N, CA, C and O of each residue as an XYZ file, in Angstrom:
616
protein
N     -34.693     29.765     -0.143
C     -33.641     28.973     -0.174
C     -32.729     29.181     -1.238
O     -33.295     29.676     -2.212
N     -31.704     29.009     -1.375
C     -30.624     29.340     -2.347
C     -29.965     28.037     -2.308
O     -29.800     27.603     -1.168
N     -29.513     27.243     -3.346
C     -29.153     25.851     -3.512
C     -27.716     26.210     -4.295
O     -27.822     26.790     -5.375
N     -26.278     25.864     -3.757
C     -25.550     26.025     -4.691
C     -25.022     24.935     -5.367
O     -24.292     24.140     -4.775
N     -25.364     24.777     -6.775
C     -25.242     23.722     -7.497
C     -23.568     23.551     -8.002
O     -23.120     22.649     -8.709
N     -22.940     24.518     -7.502
C     -21.439     24.636     -8.035
C     -20.583     23.990     -6.950
O     -20.275     24.693     -5.988
N     -20.136     22.633     -7.009
C     -19.223     22.186     -5.475
C     -17.727     22.998     -5.780
O     -17.366     23.438     -6.872
N     -17.134     23.045     -4.757
C     -15.622     23.504     -4.798
C     -15.064     22.354     -5.652
O     -15.573     21.233     -5.647
N     -14.065     22.668     -6.335
C     -13.126     21.788     -7.189
C     -12.286     20.998     -6.202
O     -11.806     21.744     -5.348
N     -11.962     19.734     -6.052
C     -11.119     19.139     -5.149
C      -9.820     19.554     -5.606
O      -9.562     19.803     -6.784
N      -8.896     19.633     -4.520
C      -7.593     20.020     -4.576
C      -6.715     19.305     -3.996
O      -6.896     19.205     -2.783
N      -5.634     18.652     -4.500
C      -4.682     17.914     -3.807
C      -4.216     18.215     -2.758
O      -3.806     19.375     -2.757
N      -4.075     17.641     -1.756
C      -3.428     18.167     -0.312
C      -1.822     17.584     -0.432
O      -1.499     16.608      0.246
N      -1.220     17.991     -0.989
C       0.504     17.690     -1.015
C       1.006     17.229     -0.097
O       1.427     16.074     -0.035
N       1.053     18.206      0.931
C       1.428     17.872      2.418
C       0.794     16.520      2.896
O       1.483     15.664      3.450
N      -0.407     16.378      2.685
C      -0.803     15.288      3.454
C      -0.409     13.865      2.491
O      -0.109     12.809      3.048
N      -0.448     13.976      1.265
C       0.119     12.936      0.358
C       1.481     12.724      0.660
O       1.910     11.603      0.936
N       2.295     13.894      0.618
C       3.498     13.334      0.981
C       3.687     12.784      2.388
O       4.609     11.969      2.412
N       3.260     12.921      3.248
C       3.382     12.532      4.780
C       3.121     11.191      4.829
O       3.865     10.366      5.359
N       2.000     10.935      4.246
C       1.369      9.242      3.827
C       2.682      8.538      3.441
O       3.314      7.815      4.211
N       3.067      8.849      2.047
C       4.297      8.498      1.596
C       5.556      8.185      2.251
O       6.275      7.198      2.096
N       5.721      9.343      3.119
C       7.110      9.100      4.018
C       6.643      8.187      5.156
O       7.614      7.632      5.668
N       5.514      7.859      5.702
C       5.327      7.489      6.856
C       5.184      5.591      6.390
O       5.492      4.706      7.188
N       4.622      5.296      4.850
C       4.689      4.244      4.367
C       6.256      3.773      4.243
O       6.535      2.589      4.436
N       7.201      4.667      3.936
C       8.548      4.338      3.761
C       8.892      3.661      4.823
O       9.431      2.554      4.840
N       8.533      4.424      5.865
C       9.249      4.040      7.234
C       8.602      2.761      7.921
O       9.344      2.080      8.629
N       7.326      2.400      7.770
C       6.465      1.182      7.788
C       6.876      0.032      7.148
O       6.654     -1.069      7.652
N       7.527      0.176      5.956
C       7.970     -0.838      4.855
C       9.221     -0.899      5.357
O       9.503     -2.091      5.488
N      10.227     -0.118      5.747
C      11.615     -0.359      6.099
C      11.632     -1.493      7.576
O      12.404     -2.421      7.817
N      10.540     -1.005      8.322
C      10.469     -1.994      9.592
C      10.230     -3.446      9.245
O      10.761     -4.411      9.796
N       9.305     -3.465      8.197
C       8.608     -4.852      7.736
C       9.838     -5.284      6.982
O      10.210     -6.367      7.433
N      10.630     -4.849      5.987
C      11.362     -5.322      5.093
C      12.986     -4.422      5.037
O      13.476     -3.654      4.209
N      13.422     -4.925      6.237
C      14.844     -3.806      6.097
C      16.162     -3.882      5.164
O      17.074     -3.092      4.915
N      15.861     -5.115      4.787
C      16.691     -5.740      3.630
C      16.130     -5.252      1.887
O      16.767     -5.423      0.848
N      15.105     -4.781      2.006
C      14.656     -4.338      0.534
C      15.699     -3.811     -0.491
O      15.591     -3.946     -1.710
N      16.624     -3.254      0.092
C      17.402     -2.822     -1.176
C      18.657     -3.591     -1.766
O      19.537     -3.123     -2.488
N      18.505     -5.091     -1.210
C      19.341     -5.837     -1.564
C      18.738     -6.429     -2.897
O      17.512     -6.384     -3.001
N      19.509     -7.008     -3.978
C      19.020     -7.571     -5.201
C      17.987     -8.745     -4.864
O      18.252     -9.551     -3.972
N      16.848     -8.816     -5.574
C      15.699     -9.511     -4.967
C      16.436    -11.061     -5.221
O      17.132    -11.097     -6.236
N      16.378    -12.132     -4.551
C      16.918    -13.290     -4.753
C      15.327    -14.448     -5.649
O      14.245    -14.693     -5.114
N      15.694    -14.806     -6.759
C      14.776    -15.240     -7.468
C      14.105    -16.359     -6.584
O      12.903    -16.564     -6.757
N      14.783    -17.083     -5.669
C      14.300    -18.148     -4.888
C      13.686    -17.818     -3.575
O      12.960    -18.581     -2.938
N      14.025    -16.663     -3.235
C      13.454    -16.059     -1.727
C      11.790    -15.968     -1.680
O      11.188    -15.484     -2.638
N      11.406    -16.237     -1.039
C       9.909    -16.036     -0.385
C       9.452    -14.882     -0.166
O      10.255    -14.209      0.481
N       8.147    -14.144     -0.519
C       8.084    -13.056      0.163
C       7.949    -13.001      1.504
O       7.767    -14.087      2.054
N       8.001    -11.662      2.445
C       7.942    -11.566      3.746
C       6.326    -12.031      3.877
O       5.382    -11.741      3.141
N       6.355    -12.653      4.785
C       4.541    -12.889      5.277
C       4.423    -12.659      6.528
O       5.088    -13.321      7.325
N       3.606    -11.736      6.927
C       3.112    -11.384      8.137
C       1.435    -11.953      8.554
O       0.496    -11.664      7.812
N       1.279    -12.601      9.548
C      -0.098    -13.212      9.752
C      -0.906    -12.293     10.812
O      -0.466    -11.822     11.860
N      -2.032    -12.179     10.336
C      -2.681    -11.558     11.585
C      -4.022    -12.693     12.037
O      -4.688    -13.289     11.190
N      -4.202    -12.808     13.353
C      -5.225    -13.950     13.665
C      -5.584    -13.222     15.004
O      -5.100    -12.306     15.669
N      -6.800    -14.173     15.096
C      -7.478    -14.005     16.334
C      -7.383    -15.257     17.008
O      -7.786    -16.352     16.617
N      -6.750    -14.936     18.158
C      -6.724    -16.674     18.778
C      -6.104    -17.431     17.821
O      -5.114    -17.064     17.188
N      -6.825    -18.778     17.669
C      -6.142    -19.579     17.012
C      -6.755    -19.546     15.202
O      -6.385    -20.296     14.298
N      -7.557    -18.660     15.141
C      -8.158    -18.407     13.824
C      -7.426    -17.194     13.046
O      -7.280    -16.007     13.337
N      -7.007    -18.009     11.889
C      -6.128    -17.200     11.235
C      -6.933    -16.326     10.064
O      -7.594    -16.864      9.176
N      -6.741    -14.684     10.234
C      -7.638    -13.994      9.471
C      -7.143    -13.573      8.191
O      -7.885    -13.343      7.236
N      -5.786    -13.462      8.163
C      -5.059    -13.040      6.786
C      -3.756    -13.125      7.054
O      -3.273    -13.396      8.154
N      -2.989    -12.822      5.741
C      -1.485    -13.096      5.829
C      -1.518    -11.608      4.635
O      -2.351    -11.402      3.752
N      -0.345    -10.777      5.000
C       0.224     -9.646      4.162
C       1.587    -10.361      3.615
O       2.551    -10.680      4.311
N       1.469    -10.506      2.470
C       2.831    -11.057      1.555
C       3.275     -9.833      1.122
O       2.479     -8.969      0.755
N       4.846     -9.616      1.127
C       5.565     -8.504      0.860
C       6.575     -9.139     -0.114
O       7.412     -9.963      0.254
N       6.408     -8.593     -1.700
C       7.671     -9.420     -2.125
C       8.142     -8.132     -2.911
O       7.432     -7.322     -3.508
N       9.597     -8.144     -2.754
C      10.423     -7.404     -3.326
C      10.748     -7.941     -4.839
O      11.459     -8.917     -5.077
N      10.096     -7.122     -5.819
C       9.995     -7.420     -7.393
C      11.283     -6.477     -8.118
O      11.869     -6.997     -9.069
N      11.549     -5.617     -7.832
C      12.790     -4.922     -8.366
C      13.368     -4.020     -7.348
O      12.700     -3.341     -6.569
N      14.799     -4.066     -7.416
C      15.556     -3.537     -6.551
C      16.672     -2.833     -7.572
O      17.445     -3.484     -8.274
N      16.604     -1.312     -7.519
C      17.725     -0.793     -7.972
C      18.432      0.448     -6.884
O      17.886      0.829     -5.848
N      19.508      0.851     -7.309
C      20.314      1.635     -6.497
C      19.237      3.013     -5.628
O      19.432      3.418     -4.482
N      18.329      3.413     -6.415
C      17.619      4.539     -5.638
C      15.909      4.169     -5.399
O      15.168      4.836     -4.676
N      15.547      3.105     -6.084
C      14.295      2.641     -5.852
C      14.131      1.265     -5.567
O      15.197      0.661     -5.445
N      13.054      0.565     -5.420
C      12.550     -0.920     -5.518
C      11.122     -0.657     -5.558
O      10.578      0.360     -5.129
N      10.525     -1.716     -6.140
C       9.535     -2.161     -6.440
C       8.825     -3.457     -5.560
O       9.308     -4.588     -5.629
N       7.647     -3.154     -4.743
C       7.161     -4.140     -3.983
C       5.547     -4.420     -4.198
O       4.756     -3.480     -4.121
N       5.128     -5.698     -4.459
C       3.934     -6.270     -4.308
C       3.567     -6.688     -2.940
O       4.021     -7.593     -2.239
N       2.322     -5.520     -2.650
C       1.758     -6.068     -1.113
C       0.363     -6.511     -1.739
O      -0.410     -5.917     -2.492
N       0.315     -8.072     -1.013
C      -0.913     -8.487     -1.191
C      -1.641     -9.331     -0.065
O      -0.910     -9.886      0.755
N      -2.750     -9.452      0.031
C      -3.369    -10.011      1.230
C      -3.498    -11.436      0.989
O      -3.980    -11.653     -0.122
N      -3.145    -12.803      1.867
C      -3.490    -13.954      1.275
C      -4.296    -14.408      2.319
O      -4.226    -13.757      3.362
N      -5.134    -15.485      2.285
C      -5.734    -16.398      3.145
C      -6.902    -15.065      3.772
O      -6.822    -14.607      4.912
N      -7.806    -14.678      2.864
C      -8.546    -13.727      3.401
C      -9.601    -14.114      3.436
O      -9.690    -15.168      2.806
N     -10.786    -13.700      4.000
C     -12.200    -14.106      4.446
C     -12.592    -14.126      2.968
O     -12.239    -13.213      2.221
N     -13.414    -15.294      2.489
C     -13.844    -15.422      1.260
C     -14.925    -14.379      0.805
O     -15.099    -14.450     -0.412
N     -15.560    -13.607      1.307
C     -16.359    -12.751      1.075
C     -15.783    -11.379      0.755
O     -16.329    -10.518      0.066
N     -14.715    -11.311      1.298
C     -13.996     -9.992      0.853
C     -13.082     -9.722     -0.284
O     -12.292    -10.650     -0.458
N     -12.938     -8.625     -1.200
C     -12.093     -8.614     -2.079
C     -10.704     -8.562     -1.682
O     -10.615     -7.952     -0.617
N      -9.907     -8.843     -1.990
C      -8.482     -9.357     -2.024
C      -7.483     -8.242     -2.244
O      -6.808     -8.230     -3.274
N      -7.380     -7.449     -1.462
C      -6.406     -6.167     -1.988
C      -5.192     -6.902     -2.523
O      -4.842     -8.035     -2.195
N      -4.476     -5.933     -3.573
C      -3.107     -6.183     -4.098
C      -2.585     -5.014     -4.454
O      -3.211     -4.486     -5.374
N      -1.699     -4.437     -4.078
C      -1.069     -3.113     -4.377
C       0.408     -3.300     -4.943
O       1.017     -4.350     -4.738
N       0.880     -2.402     -5.554
C       2.243     -2.285     -6.543
C       2.773     -1.205     -5.533
O       2.071     -0.217     -5.317
N       3.855     -1.338     -4.974
C       4.379      0.076     -4.513
C       5.827      0.398     -4.824
O       6.817     -0.333     -4.813
N       5.690      1.690     -5.104
C       7.570      2.025     -5.810
C       7.809      2.618     -4.725
O       7.102      3.520     -4.275
N       9.132      2.043     -4.034
C      10.049      2.731     -2.791
C      10.994      3.927     -3.584
O      11.506      3.619     -4.660
N      11.164      5.007     -3.140
C      11.907      6.090     -3.420
C      12.731      6.159     -2.349
O      12.351      6.732     -1.327
N      14.386      5.389     -2.469
C      15.131      5.276     -1.024
C      15.623      6.544     -0.644
O      15.690      6.907      0.531
N      16.054      7.396     -1.857
C      16.675      8.912     -1.660
C      15.590      9.799     -1.359
O      15.961     10.731     -0.646
N      14.186      9.828     -1.708
C      13.359     10.559     -0.741
C      12.730     10.085      0.173
O      11.927     10.812      0.758
N      12.923      8.574      0.621
C      12.619      8.455      1.542
C      10.614      8.149      1.365
O       9.672      8.477      2.085
N      10.672      7.642      0.492
C       8.859      7.736      0.364
C       8.408      6.510     -0.489
O       9.249      6.170     -1.321
N       7.275      5.782     -0.463
C       6.829      5.133     -0.525
C       5.294      5.268     -1.260
O       4.303      5.580     -0.599
N       5.239      4.963     -2.848
C       3.755      5.505     -3.366
C       3.290      4.236     -3.949
O       3.992      3.376     -4.481
N       1.861      4.233     -3.759
C       0.896      3.047     -4.523
C       1.214      3.697     -5.835
O       0.995      4.876     -6.116
N       1.793      2.727     -6.652
C       1.337      3.112     -8.183
C       0.654      2.126     -8.775
O       0.260      2.466     -9.891
N       0.308      0.848     -8.411
C      -0.908      0.133     -8.981
C      -1.558     -0.441     -8.019
O      -0.909     -0.583     -6.983
N      -2.964     -0.939     -8.021
C      -4.081     -1.284     -7.335
C      -4.782     -2.382     -8.152
O      -5.518     -1.964     -9.045
N      -4.677     -3.798     -7.992
C      -5.804     -4.580     -8.444
C      -5.185     -4.223    -10.061
O      -3.979     -3.993    -10.153
N      -6.006     -4.188    -11.250
C      -5.266     -4.069    -12.421
C      -5.169     -2.432    -12.987
O      -5.101     -2.204    -14.194
N      -5.171     -1.454    -12.074
C      -5.142     -0.202    -12.535
C      -3.490      0.169    -12.209
O      -2.707     -0.258    -11.360
N      -3.379      1.028    -13.148
C      -1.879      1.682    -12.848
C      -1.783      2.898    -13.026
O      -2.698      3.482    -13.608
N      -0.539      3.664    -12.528
C      -0.356      5.289    -12.509
C      -1.519      6.109    -12.156
O      -2.251      6.681    -12.964
N      -1.600      6.114    -11.186
C      -2.711      7.437    -10.793
C      -2.602      8.503    -10.941
O      -1.510      9.030    -10.728
N      -3.821      9.324    -11.415
C      -3.267     10.824    -11.378
C      -3.532     11.400    -10.020
O      -4.000     10.743     -9.090
N      -3.214     12.626     -9.964
C      -3.498     13.562     -8.722
C      -4.923     13.666     -8.162
O      -5.283     13.529     -6.993
N      -5.691     13.951     -9.305
C      -7.150     14.163     -9.690
C      -7.806     13.577    -10.568
O      -7.370     13.244    -11.669
N      -8.991     13.393    -10.119
C      -9.842     12.787    -11.207
C     -11.357     13.562    -11.217
O     -12.037     13.824    -10.225
N     -11.662     13.834    -12.569
C     -13.090     14.661    -12.419
C     -13.899     13.508    -12.196
O     -13.737     12.326    -12.501
N     -14.859     14.152    -11.558
C     -16.136     12.985    -10.977
C     -17.464     13.613    -11.262
O     -17.824     14.763    -11.014
N     -18.218     12.496    -11.911
C     -17.804     11.128    -12.238
C     -16.961     11.100    -13.397
O     -16.788     12.067    -14.139
N     -16.388      9.856    -13.549
C     -15.508      9.422    -14.711
C     -15.892      7.950    -14.749
O     -16.355      7.356    -13.776
N     -15.627      7.303    -16.159
C     -15.693      6.413    -16.695
C     -15.408      4.917    -15.881
O     -16.057      3.879    -15.750
N     -14.121      5.386    -15.432
C     -13.595      3.952    -14.507
C     -13.948      4.234    -12.980
O     -13.508      3.504    -12.092
N     -15.015      5.664    -12.641
C     -15.216      5.479    -11.268
C     -14.252      5.679     -9.891
O     -14.494      5.405     -8.715
N     -13.072      6.265    -10.523
C     -12.061      6.705     -9.278
C     -12.508      7.966     -8.787
O     -12.797      8.922     -9.506
N     -12.565      7.940     -7.319
C     -12.814      9.080     -6.549
C     -11.765     10.023     -6.973
O     -10.630      9.695     -7.319
N     -12.298     11.380     -6.910
C     -11.460     12.544     -6.764
C     -10.075     12.618     -6.485
O      -9.305     13.257     -7.203
N      -9.653     11.871     -5.276
C      -8.659     11.827     -4.394
C      -8.325     10.273     -4.517
O      -8.384      9.706     -3.426
N      -8.039      9.573     -5.434
C      -8.111      8.348     -5.391
C      -6.591      7.745     -5.147
O      -6.337      6.682     -4.581
N      -5.718      8.602     -5.663
C      -4.524      8.610     -5.332
C      -3.976      8.462     -3.944
O      -3.276      7.559     -3.486
N      -4.503      9.677     -3.304
C      -4.363     10.008     -1.642
C      -4.720      8.776     -0.885
O      -3.901      8.229     -0.147
N      -6.187      8.239     -1.094
C      -6.939      7.209     -0.885
C      -6.342      5.910     -0.431
O      -6.463      5.285      0.623
N      -5.355      5.581     -2.029
C      -4.760      4.517     -1.739
C      -3.492      4.158     -0.982
O      -3.090      3.048     -0.634
N      -2.882      5.534     -0.786
C      -1.614      5.818      0.120
C      -1.746      5.845      1.425
O      -0.770      5.649      2.150
N      -3.119      6.120      1.974
C      -3.746      6.551      3.143
C      -4.093      4.799      3.766
O      -3.726      4.360      4.856
N      -4.983      3.956      2.575
C      -5.163      2.714      2.910
C      -3.546      1.856      3.223
O      -3.396      1.262      4.290
N      -2.641      1.883      2.376
C      -1.347      1.190      2.490
C      -1.134      1.498      3.918
O      -1.114      0.580      4.738
N      -0.961      2.828      4.297
C      -0.413      3.175      5.606
C      -1.079      2.490      6.661
O      -0.446      1.808      7.467
N      -2.700      2.670      6.724
C      -3.240      1.706      7.799
C      -3.178      0.311      7.387
O      -3.322     -0.411      8.373
N      -3.012     -0.377      6.256
C      -2.827     -1.722      6.555
C      -1.364     -2.058      7.083
O      -1.103     -2.878      7.964
N      -0.545     -1.346      6.445
C       0.664     -1.679      7.197
C       1.006     -1.176      8.704
O       1.874     -1.770      9.344
N       0.380     -0.184      9.203
C       0.326     -0.242     10.549
C      -0.453     -1.163     11.361
O      -0.081     -1.409     12.508
N      -1.509     -1.700     10.871
C      -1.894     -2.859     11.582
C      -1.380     -4.025     11.437
O      -1.627     -4.905     12.262
N      -0.713     -4.208     10.549
C       0.327     -5.384     10.767
C       1.595     -5.204     11.737
O       2.109     -6.059     12.457
N       1.928     -3.975     11.576
C       3.079     -3.865     12.648
C       2.443     -3.846     13.811
O       3.104     -4.403     14.687
N       1.466     -3.446     14.155
C       0.709     -3.696     15.726
C       0.355     -4.650     16.075
O       0.408     -4.872     17.284
N      -0.173     -5.656     15.169
C      -1.270     -6.922     15.472
C      -0.165     -8.359     14.714
O      -0.295     -9.532     15.063
N       0.488     -8.052     14.041
C       0.958     -9.045     13.235
C       1.779     -9.929     13.612
O       2.306     -9.584     14.669
N       2.211    -11.123     13.161
C       3.313    -11.775     13.852
C       3.802    -12.571     12.400
O       3.228    -12.424     11.320
N       5.030    -13.470     12.646
C       5.457    -14.247     12.071
C       4.713    -15.416     11.580
O       4.257    -16.148     12.458
N       4.444    -15.818     10.053
C       3.571    -16.918      9.694
C       4.273    -18.241     10.339
O       3.622    -19.049     11.000
N       5.662    -18.380     10.081
C       6.095    -19.568     10.484
C       6.822    -19.384     12.019
O       7.223    -18.311     12.470
N       6.873    -20.394     12.541
C       7.914    -19.897     14.052
C       9.233    -19.892     13.700
O       9.574    -20.603     12.756
N      10.079    -19.198     14.301
C      11.470    -18.846     14.047
C      12.320    -20.021     14.790
O      12.291    -20.200     16.008
N      13.076    -20.784     13.875
C      13.681    -21.444     14.458
C      14.947    -21.152     14.755
O      15.619    -21.933     15.429
């Protein structure tokens, strides 16, 4: 029996990555339709609650921290999470002219490469950038499908 010790090198699937970024843009525009307006320092982040019956499972907080004519920067974080889960926090750059939204920061890491050698010192997956953008998409989709306003509308 011959064992192939050479693994095929990972290649970025640009179509998959661009599709994920385009879908993330559409989802964010549904959640934050006024994100292109200048951020008001007194404005609270948009908060979408996820509940099971009367039990609050978590709150997605979307905060526009920078708004320029062609780009916006948004902090996306989980509040009121389960105590045993790590609290996700992402920084997302939104490109309005290209209609794409890309994760540019997660926790304390910033500016992800398209491909990482594996293993590496930071233990990034070879497709870390794609995985983060797919995660953002799943998170936003779940909030759009199952979320509700945290505060009742008056």
